[in-house]
C-alpha positions as CSV (number, residue, x, y, z in Angstrom):
1,M,84.9,92.5,80.0
2,W,88.3,93.5,78.6
3,L,90.8,91.5,76.6
4,L,94.5,92.2,76.7
5,L,95.7,91.4,73.2
6,F,99.2,90.8,71.8
7,I,99.3,91.7,68.1
8,F,102.3,90.4,66.2
9,I,103.5,92.2,63.1
10,T,106.2,90.5,61.0
11,N,107.9,92.3,58.1
12,G,105.4,95.1,58.3
13,E,102.4,92.7,58.0
14,F,99.9,91.4,60.4
15,D,101.0,87.9,61.6
16,K,98.7,86.9,64.5
17,V,96.8,88.0,67.6
18,E,96.8,86.3,71.0
19,I,94.4,87.0,73.9
20,R,96.8,87.0,76.8
21,E,94.5,88.0,79.7
22,V,90.9,88.7,80.4
23,H,89.9,91.5,82.8
24,Y,86.7,92.9,84.2
25,G,87.7,96.5,84.1
26,E,89.4,98.8,81.6
27,K,91.9,100.2,84.2
28,E,93.0,96.7,85.3
29,C,93.6,95.7,81.7
30,K,95.6,98.9,80.9
31,D,97.6,98.5,84.0
32,R,98.6,95.0,83.1
33,G,99.4,96.1,79.5
34,N,101.6,98.9,80.9
35,Y,103.3,96.5,83.3
36,A,104.1,94.1,80.3
37,A,105.4,97.1,78.3
38,S,107.6,98.1,81.2
39,L,109.3,94.7,81.1
40,G,110.2,95.3,77.4
41,I,108.4,94.1,74.4
42,P,110.0,92.8,71.2
43,E,109.9,94.8,68.0
44,G,106.7,94.0,66.0
45,L,104.5,93.4,69.1
46,V,101.6,95.7,69.9
47,L,99.7,95.6,73.1
48,S,96.1,96.6,73.2
49,C,93.0,96.4,75.5
50,I,89.7,96.0,73.8
51,K,86.2,95.8,75.3
52,L,84.2,92.7,74.6
53,K,80.6,93.8,74.6
54,G,77.8,91.6,75.8
55,V,79.9,89.3,78.0
56,L,79.9,90.1,81.7
57,K,81.6,87.0,83.2
58,T,83.5,83.9,82.0
59,N,83.8,80.5,83.7
60,A,86.6,78.5,82.2
61,K,89.7,76.7,83.2
62,K,93.1,78.1,82.3
63,L,94.7,75.7,79.8
64,Q,98.3,76.9,80.1
């Protein structure tokens, strides 16, 4: 399982991290990150995909 993270940096310091999407493959996660970057991201925002080891599947309702 892969997490697409938005990392917010304010005034050169770490501010917060948001998990924006969950993906089951690295390529899918990176493709979505590249798509988001192509739309334009604000200064101080870093996109990253990280692997979440030990979790193969999630079953949850989307809250937003």
